[in-house]
C-alpha positions in Angstrom: -0.1 -0.2 0.1 1.1 3.3 -1.1 1.7 6.7 1.2 2.8 9.8 0.8 6.5 9.2 0.0 8.8 10.4 2.9 12.1 12.1 2.1 14.8 9.6 0.3 17.0 8.6 3.4 14.0 8.0 6.0 12.4 6.1 2.9 14.8 3.7 2.7 15.1 3.5 6.5 11.5 2.4 6.4 11.7 0.1 3.2 14.2 -2.2 5.2 12.2 -1.9 8.6 9.2 -3.1 6.5 10.5 -7.0 7.6 10.7 -6.0 11.4 7.5 -7.2 13.6 6.0 -4.3 14.9 8.1 -1.8 13.0 5.5 0.9 13.0 5.4 1.2 16.4 8.7 1.2 17.0 9.6 4.1 14.7 6.7 5.9 17.0 8.9 5.1 19.7 12.2 6.5 18.3 10.9 9.7 17.0 9.0 10.2 20.7 12.8 9.2 22.2 14.2 12.1 19.5 11.8 14.4 20.7 12.4 13.9 24.3 16.3 14.7 23.5 15.5 17.6 22.3 13.0 18.3 25.1 16.0 18.0 27.4 18.7 19.6 25.5 15.6 22.6 25.9 15.1 21.9 29.7 16.7 25.1 30.6 14.2 26.9 28.6 11.3 25.1 29.2 11.6 24.4 33.2 8.5 26.1 33.9 6.4 24.9 31.9 5.7 21.1 30.6 7.2 21.4 27.0 4.3 19.4 25.1 5.4 21.6 22.0 9.0 19.5 21.4 6.5 16.3 20.9 4.2 17.6 18.4 6.4 16.5 15.4 6.7 13.4 17.0 3.1 12.9 16.7 3.1 14.8 13.3 5.5 12.6 11.5 4.3 9.3 12.6 0.9 10.0 11.8 2.3 11.2 8.1 4.9 8.4 7.8 3.5 5.4 9.6 0.1 5.9 10.3 -3.2 6.5 12.5 -2.1 3.6 15.4 1.2 4.3 15.6 0.4 8.1 16.1 -2.1 7.4 18.7 1.1 5.6 20.9 3.3 8.5 20.4 0.6 10.8 21.5 -0.3 8.7 24.5 3.8 7.9 25.4 4.2 12.0 24.8 1.8 12.6 27.2 3.2 10.0 30.1 6.5 11.5 29.6 5.7 14.8 30.0 3.1 15.0 32.4 4.3 12.4 34.6 8.1 13.1 34.4 8.5 16.4 33.2 6.4 18.6 35.5 7.2 20.9 38.5 6.7 17.5 40.7 7.3 14.3 38.9 5.4 11.3 39.5 2.5 13.5 40.9 -0.8 13.9 39.4 -1.0 17.6 38.3 -4.5 19.3 39.5 -3.9 22.7 38.7 -5.7 24.4 35.7 -2.0 25.3 33.8 -1.7 21.6 33.6 -5.2 20.7 32.8 -5.0 23.6 30.2 -1.7 22.4 28.6 -2.9 18.3 28.8 -6.0 19.3 27.1 -4.7 21.3 24.2 -2.0 18.7 23.6 -4.4 15.6 23.4 -6.9 17.5 20.9 -4.4 18.9 18.8 -3.0 15.5 18.4 -6.0 13.7 18.1 -6.9 16.1 15.4 -3.7 16.0 13.6 -3.8 12.5 13.6 -7.3 12.4 12.1 -6.6 14.9 9.7 -3.3 13.2 8.3 -4.5 9.7 8.5 -7.2 11.2 6.3 -4.8 12.5 3.6 -2.8 9.0 4.1 -6.0 7.0 3.2 -6.8 9.3 0.1 -3.2 9.2 -1.0 -3.9 5.1 -0.6 -7.1 5.6 -2.5 -5.6 7.3 -5.1 -2.5 4.7 -5.3 -4.7 1.7 -5.8 -7.0 3.6 -8.4 -4.2 4.5 -10.2 -2.7 0.9 -10.2 -5.8 -0.2 -11.6 -5.8 2.0 -14.1 -2.7 1.3 -15.0 -2.6 -2.2 -15.1 -5.9 -2.0 -17.2 -3.8 0.3 -19.3 -1.2 -2.4 -19.3 -3.3 -5.2 -20.2 -5.1 -2.8 -23.2 -1.6 -2.3 -24.1 -0.3 -5.8 -24.4 -3.5 -6.7 -26.6 -3.4 -4.4 -29.0 0.4 -4.8 -29.5 -0.8 -8.6 -29.8 -3.5 -8.1 -32.0 -1.4 -5.3 -34.1 1.5 -8.6 -34.5 -1.1 -11.2 -35.6 -2.4 -8.4 -38.4 1.4 -7.9 -39.2 1.9 -11.6 -39.8 -1.6 -12.2 -41.8 -0.7 -9.4 -44.1 2.9 -10.9 -44.5 1.1 -14.2 -45.5 -1.2 -12.4 -47.6 2.0 -10.8 -49.2 3.6 -14.2 -50.0 0.1 -15.6 -51.4 -0.8 -12.9 -53.6 3.0 -13.1 -54.9 2.3 -17.1 -55.2 -1.0 -16.2 -57.3 1.1 -14.1 -59.3 3.3 -16.2 -60.5 0.7 -18.2 -61.6 -1.3 -16.3 -63.3 -1.3 -16.7 -67.1 -2.6 -13.7 -67.9 0.6 -10.9 -67.7 -1.4 -7.9 -66.7 -3.5 -9.8 -64.0 0.2 -11.1 -62.9 1.6 -7.2 -62.8 -1.5 -6.4 -60.8 -1.2 -9.5 -58.1 2.9 -8.7 -57.8 2.1 -4.9 -57.2 -0.8 -5.9 -54.6 1.7 -8.3 -53.1 4.7 -5.3 -52.7 2.0 -3.0 -51.3 0.7 -5.3 -48.8 4.5 -6.2 -47.9 4.7 -2.5 -47.3 2.0 -2.4 -45.4 2.9 -5.0 -43.3 6.4 -3.3 -42.6 4.7 0.0 -41.6 2.6 -1.9 -39.5 5.2 -3.5 -37.8 7.1 -0.2 -37.3 4.0 1.4 -35.8 4.1 -1.0 -33.1 7.7 -0.6 -32.4 8.9 -4.2 -33.5 10.4 -3.3 -36.9 14.1 -3.8 -35.3 13.0 -6.3 -32.7 15.0 -9.8 -33.0 14.0 -12.8 -31.3 16.5 -15.8 -31.2 15.2 -18.5 -34.0 16.2 -21.7 -32.0 13.9 -20.7 -29.3 10.9 -19.8 -31.2 11.2 -22.7 -33.5 11.1 -25.2 -30.6 7.5 -23.5 -29.1 6.3 -23.8 -33.2 7.3 -27.4 -33.0 5.7 -28.0 -29.9 2.6 -26.2 -31.0 2.3 -27.8 -34.6 2.4 -31.5 -33.0 -1.3 -31.5 -31.7 -2.5 -29.4 -34.7 -1.0 -31.9 -37.8 2.7 -31.5 -37.3 5.6 -34.0 -36.6 5.7 -35.1 -33.0 8.0 -32.6 -31.1 10.2 -35.5 -30.0 11.5 -36.4 -33.6 12.6 -32.6 -34.3 16.1 -31.8 -33.2 17.4 -28.4 -33.4 20.6 -27.0 -33.6 23.1 -23.8 -35.2 23.0 -22.3 -31.7 21.9 -18.8 -30.6 20.8 -16.9 -33.8 19.1 -13.9 -33.6 17.0 -12.8 -36.6 14.1 -9.8 -37.1 10.2 -11.0 -36.6 9.8 -10.6 -40.2 12.4 -13.4 -41.4 11.4 -15.6 -38.2 7.7 -15.4 -39.5 9.1 -16.6 -43.1 11.2 -18.8 -41.9 8.4 -20.6 -39.5 5.7 -20.8 -42.4 8.5 -22.4 -44.2 9.1 -25.1 -41.1 5.6 -25.7 -40.5 4.9 -26.2 -44.5 7.5 -28.9 -43.8 6.5 -30.3 -40.4 2.8 -31.1 -41.8 4.5 -32.8 -44.9 6.4 -35.1 -42.8 3.6 -35.7 -40.6 1.5 -36.3 -43.4 3.6 -38.7 -45.7 6.6 -40.0 -43.1 5.4 -39.3 -39.5 8.5 -41.8 -38.7 10.8 -39.2 -39.8 13.1 -37.2 -37.6 13.9 -33.7 -38.6 17.4 -31.8 -37.9 16.3 -27.9 -38.2 19.7 -25.3 -38.1 20.1 -21.9 -38.6 23.5 -20.4 -39.0 24.8 -17.2 -40.2 28.2 -16.7 -41.7 29.3 -12.8 -43.0 26.0 -11.1 -44.7 24.1 -14.5 -45.2 22.0 -16.6 -42.8 21.3 -20.4 -44.0 18.5 -22.4 -42.5 18.4 -26.0 -42.7 15.6 -28.3 -42.6 17.2 -32.1 -42.7 15.0 -34.9 -42.8 16.1 -38.8 -42.0 15.1 -42.0 -40.5 12.9 -43.3 -43.2 13.2 -43.8 -46.9 11.7 -41.8 -49.8 11.7 -38.5 -47.6 9.7 -36.1 -49.8 10.2 -32.1 -49.8 7.5 -29.7 -48.9 4.2 -30.4 -50.1 3.0 -27.0 -50.7 6.6 -25.9 -52.7 5.0 -23.0 -53.9 4.5 -21.4 -50.7 7.6 -22.3 -49.9 9.1 -20.6 -52.5 7.2 -17.6 -52.4 8.6 -17.1 -48.9 11.8 -17.4 -49.8 11.4 -14.8 -52.5 9.8 -12.8 -49.9 13.3 -13.0 -48.0 15.4 -12.4 -51.0 16.6 -15.9 -50.6 17.7 -19.1 -52.6 16.0 -22.7 -52.1 17.4 -25.7 -52.9 15.9 -29.3 -52.1 17.9 -32.3 -52.2 16.3 -35.4 -51.9 18.3 -38.8 -51.6 17.4 -42.4 -50.8 18.0 -41.9 -46.9 16.8 -38.7 -46.5 15.9 -34.7 -48.2 17.2 -31.2 -47.2 15.5 -28.2 -47.6 18.0 -25.3 -47.7 17.3 -21.7 -47.6 19.8 -19.3 -47.7 19.3 -15.4 -47.4 20.9 -11.9 -46.6 20.7 -11.2 -43.3 19.2 -7.6 -43.8 15.6 -7.1 -45.0 15.2 -6.8 -48.5 13.1 -4.3 -50.2 9.5 -4.9 -51.6 9.5 -5.5 -55.5 9.4 -2.0 -57.3 5.5 -1.6 -58.5 4.8 -1.9 -61.9 1.4 -0.6 -62.5 -0.8 -0.8 -65.2 -1.6 1.7 -67.9 -4.8 1.0 -68.6 -7.8 -0.5 -66.4 -8.3 -4.3 -66.7 -12.5 -3.5 -66.1 
């Protein structure tokens, strides 16, 4: 629970003392003892009075820093010290009017100050709790927005790849140009959207990302995760490249699950100079196929600005994607000079 902040040295002391049982009450006693030291130091001046004035700071600071109940203890302790031990006749009941007025005024003032400062602390605490709730809500909304924005960006990137695939398979050159332009523009929108949510320059460790992807895919039509191995060390890649590589990996995991569920797959990503190479090496079975949706894999490789090579043998299949470490610019637009309608 938050309260009005004391000065930094005092705040540090309070923070260290929080674990001590009854720390606020011990703090109240210490403040009263400090006031007593001041009172004794000023005793030549205040010898004819009871000196309640010196104990007001102890009550006020206790109420402000430690709370209402410790402040009541400080009030009671200060009253006992001044009234019983520092009067004209110590340890005797003072019945004169001056003593009664001083005592009454001190008690009334202390209780009033305690009530006011406790109310202020309560308002501060309510405000702090409200602020914490609003901050938590805002943080949650921001995280939801970021997750939604990330999904939207990934979907736009996938749409760009699908449009590029459609463009490559289109026999009409005009339609192919339109689809290629649409793919390029969608990729630009995807990157702009990623930059808007501050993820443009963000990188992730590919191996950890691929492991989680393989675990998630195992229950959704992918190769069992215990048949997927990883190597190559910790290579960090931009999120856009990780998305493209993840789609290629998912495609091959589903291909192996459908055709060779007993196969083993080794996933590696290495970086040399300005080039990264992802290798999907499948083995442990006979006549292992390449990716089933080769067109999609080629489109994602093209989006990476890379090169795809599939080597099939009697005992395995290697899918190799080499691509630059930097993001490649989208294809230049080539708009039509006439309408298709």
